[in-house]
Every structure is written in C-alpha cells, then in structure tokens.
C-alpha positions in Angstrom: 0.0 0.0 0.0 2.8 2.4 0.9 4.5 1.8 -2.4 1.3 2.6 -4.4 0.8 5.8 -2.4 4.4 6.9 -3.1 3.8 6.2 -6.8 0.7 8.4 -6.8 2.7 11.1 -5.1 5.5 10.9 -7.6 3.0 11.1 -10.5 1.5 14.2 -9.1 4.9 15.8 -8.7 5.8 15.1 -12.3 3.3 17.8 -13.1 4.0 20.3 -10.3 2.6 23.3 -12.2 -0.8 21.7 -12.2 -0.9 20.9 -8.4 -4.0 22.8 -7.1 -2.9 25.8 -5.1 -6.1 25.7 -2.9 -8.2 22.7 -2.1 -11.5 22.9 -0.2 -13.0 19.7 1.4 -16.6 18.9 2.6 -15.8 16.2 5.0 -19.0 14.1 4.9 -19.9 10.6 6.1 -18.8 10.3 9.7 -22.3 9.4 10.9 -22.9 6.8 8.3 -19.4 5.3 8.9 -20.3 4.9 12.5 -23.8 3.5 11.8 -22.3 0.8 9.6 -20.4 -0.3 12.7 -23.4 0.0 15.0 -21.7 2.8 16.8 -23.0 6.3 17.8 -22.4 9.1 15.4 -19.8 10.6 17.7 -17.7 7.5 17.1 -17.5 8.5 13.5 -16.5 12.1 14.2 -13.6 10.8 16.4 -12.5 8.5 13.6 -12.7 11.4 11.1 -9.8 13.1 12.9 -7.3 10.6 11.5 -8.5 11.5 8.0 -7.8 15.1 8.7 -4.3 14.3 9.6 -3.9 12.2 6.5 -5.1 14.9 4.1 -3.1 17.6 5.7 0.0 15.5 5.3 -0.9 14.6 1.7 -1.5 18.3 0.8 1.8 19.3 2.3 3.7 16.5 0.6 2.8 17.7 -2.9 3.0 21.4 -2.4 -0.7 22.5 -1.9 -0.6 26.0 -0.4 -4.1 26.3 1.0 -6.4 23.6 2.5 -9.8 24.6 3.7 -11.9 22.2 5.6 -15.7 22.5 6.2 -15.5 21.7 9.9 -18.8 22.9 11.4 -21.6 24.8 9.6 -24.1 27.2 11.0 -26.8 24.6 10.2 -24.9 22.0 12.3 -26.3 23.7 15.5 -29.6 22.0 14.6 -28.2 18.6 15.3 -29.0 16.8 18.6 -27.4 18.7 21.6 -25.3 15.7 22.6 -23.8 15.5 19.2 -23.0 19.2 19.0 -21.5 19.1 22.5 -19.3 16.2 21.5 -18.2 17.9 18.3 -17.2 21.0 20.2 -15.3 18.9 22.7 -13.6 17.0 19.9 -12.6 20.2 18.1 -10.9 21.6 21.2 -9.1 18.3 22.1 -7.9 17.8 18.6 -6.7 21.3 18.1 -4.9 21.2 21.5 -3.3 17.9 20.7 -2.2 18.9 17.2 -0.5 22.2 17.9 3.0 20.7 18.4 2.5 18.7 15.2 1.5 21.7 13.2 4.5 23.6 14.5 6.8 20.7 13.6 5.4 20.5 10.1 5.3 24.3 9.5 1.5 24.3 9.1 -0.3 27.6 9.7 -3.8 27.3 11.2 -6.5 29.8 10.5 -10.3 29.9 10.9 -13.2 31.5 9.0 -16.8 31.9 10.0 -18.6 33.3 13.1 -15.9 31.8 15.4 -16.5 34.7 17.8 -19.8 33.2 18.8 -18.4 29.8 19.8 -18.2 28.9 23.5 -15.3 30.9 25.1 -13.5 27.8 26.3 -13.5 26.4 22.7 -12.6 29.7 21.2 -9.5 30.2 23.4 -8.0 26.8 22.3 -8.5 27.8 18.7 -7.0 31.3 19.3 -4.0 29.8 21.0 -3.4 27.4 18.1 -3.8 30.2 15.5 -1.4 32.4 17.5 1.3 29.7 18.0 1.3 28.8 14.3 1.0 32.3 12.7 4.6 32.5 11.7 4.7 29.1 10.0 5.5 29.2 6.3 4.1 25.9 5.0 0.5 24.7 4.3 -2.2 27.2 5.4 -4.9 25.1 7.0 -8.2 26.9 7.3 -11.1 25.5 9.4 -14.5 26.8 8.4 -16.2 27.0 11.8 -19.8 28.1 12.5 -19.6 28.9 8.8 -22.3 29.4 6.1 -21.7 30.6 2.5 -24.8 32.7 2.4 -24.0 34.3 5.8 -20.5 35.2 4.5 -22.0 36.9 1.4 -24.5 38.8 3.6 -21.7 39.9 5.9 -19.8 41.2 2.9 -22.9 43.0 1.6 -23.4 44.7 5.0 -19.8 45.8 5.2 -19.9 47.2 1.7 -23.1 49.0 2.5 -21.6 50.6 5.6 -18.5 51.7 3.6 -20.7 53.3 0.9 -22.9 55.0 3.6 -19.9 56.3 5.4 -18.5 57.8 2.2 -15.4 55.5 2.2 -16.3 54.2 -1.3 -18.6 55.0 -4.2 -21.3 52.5 -5.1 -20.0 52.4 -8.7 -16.6 51.3 -7.5 -18.0 47.9 -6.5 -17.0 45.1 -8.8 -16.3 41.3 -8.3 -12.7 42.0 -7.2 -13.7 44.6 -4.6 -16.5 42.4 -3.3 -14.1 39.5 -2.8 -12.0 41.7 -0.5 -14.9 41.8 1.9 -15.2 38.0 2.2 -13.7 35.9 5.0 -11.2 34.5 2.4 -10.1 37.9 1.1 -6.4 37.0 1.5 -6.5 33.6 -0.2 -7.2 32.5 -3.8 -10.4 30.8 -4.7 -10.3 27.0 -4.5 -9.0 25.2 -7.5 -10.5 21.9 -6.4 -13.4 21.1 -4.1 -13.7 17.5 -2.8 -16.8 16.1 -1.2 -16.8 12.7 0.4 -19.6 10.1 0.9 -21.1 10.5 -2.6 -23.5 13.4 -1.8 -23.7 15.7 -4.8 -24.2 19.2 -3.4 -21.9 22.0 -2.0 -24.0 22.5 1.2 -23.6 26.3 1.5 -19.8 26.1 1.4 -17.7 28.9 -0.2 -20.6 29.8 -2.6 -19.0 32.9 -4.1 -15.5 31.4 -4.3 -16.4 28.2 -6.1 -17.9 29.7 -9.2 -15.2 28.0 -11.4 -13.8 25.4 -8.9 -13.4 21.9 -10.2 -15.6 19.4 -8.2 -14.5 15.9 -7.2 -17.2 13.8 -5.6 -16.0 10.6 -3.9 -18.1 7.8 -2.5 -15.7 7.1 0.3 -17.0 8.0 3.8 -14.8 10.6 5.4 -13.0 8.4 8.1 -11.8 6.2 5.2 -10.5 9.1 3.1 -6.8 8.9 3.5 -3.6 9.9 1.6 -4.3 7.6 -1.3 -7.8 9.0 -1.9 -6.4 12.5 -1.6 -3.7 11.9 -4.1 -6.3 10.3 -6.5 -8.4 13.4 -6.3 -5.4 15.6 -7.1 -4.4 13.4 -10.0 -8.0 13.6 -11.4 -7.8 17.4 -11.1 -4.5 17.4 -13.0 -6.1 15.6 -15.9 -8.7 18.3 -16.4 -8.6 21.4 -18.6 -9.8 24.5 -16.8 -11.4 26.8 -19.2 -13.2 29.5 -17.1 -15.9 29.9 -19.6 -13.6 29.8 -22.7 -13.5 27.1 -25.3 -10.9 24.4 -25.0 -7.4 24.9 -26.4 -8.1 22.1 -28.9 -11.1 23.9 -30.3 -9.0 27.1 -30.7 -6.6 25.3 -33.1 
C-alpha cells in the first residue's frame, strides 16, 4: 500500500505546475461510517480526525498552499445537543493535541466563519493554536467553523453598504474583485478543487462565491476512510482536467 501511495505522489509531482494551489473539502460521512459499525455518530466524528491528519500531510507532501476544511456549519447547530457538544469537545481536544505537530510540520492554522460566537473555552483553544502557528511558512490550513456561505455573502454586503454609507467608497466602484475583498477568504485565492466525500452531490452552503469556477470531485468514500491515497487520486484527477473558465478548449481554438 505504501509503495502505491508513493507512486501516486511521484506522479503528481511530475506535473508540479498543475498541483492545485487551494483545495477545499466537505468532510461528509462520519455518521454513516459509525452507523455501519453499530456505533453512535460521535464515534464516526472521532474516527474522522485521522482522515484530517492524512489529508493535511498529503497536501503538504505535494505542495498545496491552502487547504480549507468545512468543519462545522451554522446549520450543524440544529443537530442533537449531545452530538453538538461532542463535536465542540472534539474540536478543542484535537486542536490542542495537534498544535505541536502543526508547528513541527510548519502548518499555519486559520479559521473563518462566526468563530467569535463559539463557546469561550472552545474559542480560546483555537485562538492559541492560531497564534502559535501564525509564523509558520508551510501549508495554510483553514477551518470553516460556524460557517455558512450565504452568511458570508450577507456579511460582505453589509460591510460594503456601511462603507458606501460612510463615504469610504462609491457605489459604482464595487465590482467582483472589490466584493471579494470583503469575504472571509479575502487574502487567499479561490479554491481550484473542491472535494466532497460520501457521494453526496451538493456543496451545502460552502464557499458559494469562491467556487464559481472550482473543479468538483465527488468521492463515495466516507470521510473516516478518506486517507492519503484517496487525496492523491483526487489531485491526479484534477491534474487531468482542462480548466477553461468559460472559454472554449485549447483544442477547439486550433
């Protein structure tokens, strides 16, 4: 298995200029993974942590610059209270346990979303990890927490409206580029590749503005089983595609 994974990695690196700069992942399937084993859903969330470690390592190995993980959506608050509490606890424990590993591997942690509304004890752990990794120069790992794509767009619209009302900018100055500067992701490029595990074919309110021309990769693997090999296969699939951004293909131009 290790040899096959290394071969996949080598194949990706043969085409370094087509390694996606930014990968976003909807980590889906923890609950179903647990149910298949007659375990509670929280068991699946715990198991999903190892998949996070695997994809972070894989992304770093092939030179991905940004990795954004859909960790907890605004809609997730509607889940049973016990599950939400377990998810919050898992988030804190995992973050605390992984700080030294992130520092060792030069990973810079960031968060997007309404993180300021999370319970104080959970927020402090995240803030500590972000602070302690802020000078790292490797992979930028962003956790989308208490995040919703529509909420992000509404926040940007409100900020723009306030700027116009305050006279800081003219209404006619607003274009797509300027609007993007008011999003949570203003200092990172749009995702080149979005991966969704578990076979569900929707983007679930994740990075709605940013994914206008993102390549989608839907995988049937449940998240806890999505390891380095699956990550490398997704990147290889991306490398085989031609990104046209609304233009005709190069072959048709000839």
